[in-house]
N, C-alpha and C positions, 0 to 999 in steps of 0.2 A: 686223797693221795693218789699220785700218778706214777706209774712205772714207765719211764721214758723209753726204755728199750722195747718193751712189748706194746707200747701205746695203749695201755689199759689203765683204768682206775682200780685201785685196790683198797680194801678196808671199808669200814662204815656200814657193813651189812646189818640190816635190822634197825637202823637209826630212824627215829621219828622226828621229822622236822616240825619245830614249833615257831620258827620265825625265819624270814628271809631278809637279809640286809644287802642292799646294793648302793654303790656310790658312783653316780654318773661322771663326776669330775675325774675319776681315775681312768676313764676310758677316752678322754679327750685326745690323747696322743696315740691312740691305737691306729695302726696303719689300715688302709682300706681293705686289704686282703683278709686280715684277721677280723675286722669289723663285720664284713659281709659273711665270712665263713662261719663265725660263731653265731651270727643271727640266723643264717640258713640252717645250722644245726638245731637251733632252738625251734625254727619253723618245722623241721622234720619231726621234732617231738610232738608238736601240735597235730601234724598230719597223721602220724601213726596212732596217736591216742584215739582218733576217730574210728579206727577200724581194727586195732590190735585185739587179740583174743581176750584180753582183760578189760575191754572197753566198759565204761560205766558212765552214768549221768554226770557225776562230778567231774570226771575227766573230760567229758564233752564240753562242759561249760568253760573249764580252764583252757582247753585247746582252742576253742573258737575265739576266746578273748585274746589269747596269745597271738594267734595267727593274724587277727585283725590289727593289733598294735604293731606287729613286726612289719606287715605290708604297708601300714600307714607311715611309719617313721623311718624305715631303712633308706628309702631313696633320699630323704632330706638329710639323713646323717651322712650319706656318701657325698652329697652335694655340698654340705656345710659341716665339715668334720668337727668344728668347734661349737656347734649349736647344742647348748646344754639341754634345751627342751627336747630336741630330737633324740639325743642320747638317753635322756630319761625315759621317753616313751618307748624306745627300743628295749631298754633294760627291763622296763615293766612288762613288755610283751614276752621277753625271755623268761621272766619270773613265772608268768602264767603258764608258759609252755613247759617249764620245769616241773611245776605242780601237776600238770597233766601227765607228764612222764611218770612221776612218783605214784600217781593213782592208777596207772594202766600198765605201762611197760613198753618195750621196744619191739619193732617188727623188722621186715625185710630190709628197709633202707639202711638201718644201722648195722644189720648183719653184713651187708655188702661193704659198708665203710670200714667196719671193724676188721673184716678179713683183709681188705686192702692195706690197712694200716699195719696189721701184724705181719703180713707176708712181705710187704714192699717198703716198710718203714716210711710210708707217706703220711703227711699230715691229714687228719680226718677232715679238716676244713677244705681240702682239695678235692674231696669226693662228693661235692654237693649235687652233681648231676645224677649220682646214684639215687638220690631222694626222689627226683622227678621221675626217673625211670621206674622206681619201685611203685610210686603212686599210679603210674600208667598201667603197670602190671596188675595192680589190685583193682583198678577201676572196673574191670569186667565183673567182679564179684561183689564189690561194695560201691556201686555208683552213687548211692545216696550219701555216703560219707564223703566222697570226693566232691559231690555237689555242695555239701555243707562247707567244705574247705573253700571252695570257690566263692561262696557267699561271704565268708569271713575275709577273703582276700579282695573282695570287691570286683570279681571277675567271673564271666561266664565260661572262661577257659582256664581253669586253675592250673593245669599242667604247664601251659604256656607261661602263665604268670609266675610260677615257681622258677622256670628257666630264666625269665627276664630278671627276676630278683637276684638269682645266682650270677647272672651276667654282670651285675653291678660290681662284682668283685673280680671279674676277669676269669671266672671259672668256665672253661670250655670243655676240652676233651681230656681223658686220662693220659693220652700220649703227650700232651703238652707239659705234663709233669714227669716225663721220663718213666712212665709205667710201661714195662715191656709186655708186648702182646703175648709172648710165649708163657708168661706167668699166669695168664688169666684162667686157664683150666684149674690150676691149683687154688687160686683165690675162690673160684666158683665152688669147688668141693668144700672148702673151709666155710664158705657162706652157708651152704645147704645144711651143714652140721651144727650151726649156731642156734642158740635159743630164740633169737629174734626171728629166724626163718620158721622155726616151729610154731611161733605165736602168730605168724602171718595168716590172714584170712584165706589166702589161696596157697595151696601146697607148693613148695619150692624144691625142685630137683636141682642137681648139679647142672644139668643141661639148661634149665630155666635161668639159673644164675649166670651161666656162661653167656647166654643170649643177651641178657641185660648188660653185662659188662662189655660185651663187644659193641652194643648199641651206643655206649658212651665212650668207647676207646678212640 
């Protein structure tokens, strides 16, 4: 259940997933922005699962499977929006990423995106550059996890690859989506106070969050 005003999900706490159902045909008409944005959000689930405080072996396996499938099928989905095989592969990747999230939890990237969404009423899919920025911020303390992500993405430069995939949806800078620079300090303070920031492998201050936000503004 989603609260459209606050841009947050509500309800469902404590639920135990016993099955995942996805229907690729329902996504055939999904516009490019939504296709790439939701895929990148799923990819962020995979990335964060590899280094979040609640990391575990099961989450690693799901995260790597999800990242690999998303990187493999997203370009083809964008190039051929009606390609059912590509849509199926992309959804399967998102499913694995979702399972990784359920086994581990969220970290800094989602704290940034959630704070942006709450304060500025922006769509979370527009904040995908925050994920690459957060991965770069964490690479200093979890280089092995970022390297694993790169292997799953098929790239020696995982942060660049994440930016390339985000670029398929036209995601560039926060300013392109009318995010006012004057609001960034408030967003940074909200980010640092969120649970995702607390579960991040590298401590996150308001100044850290502000620096990251300005790097993608």
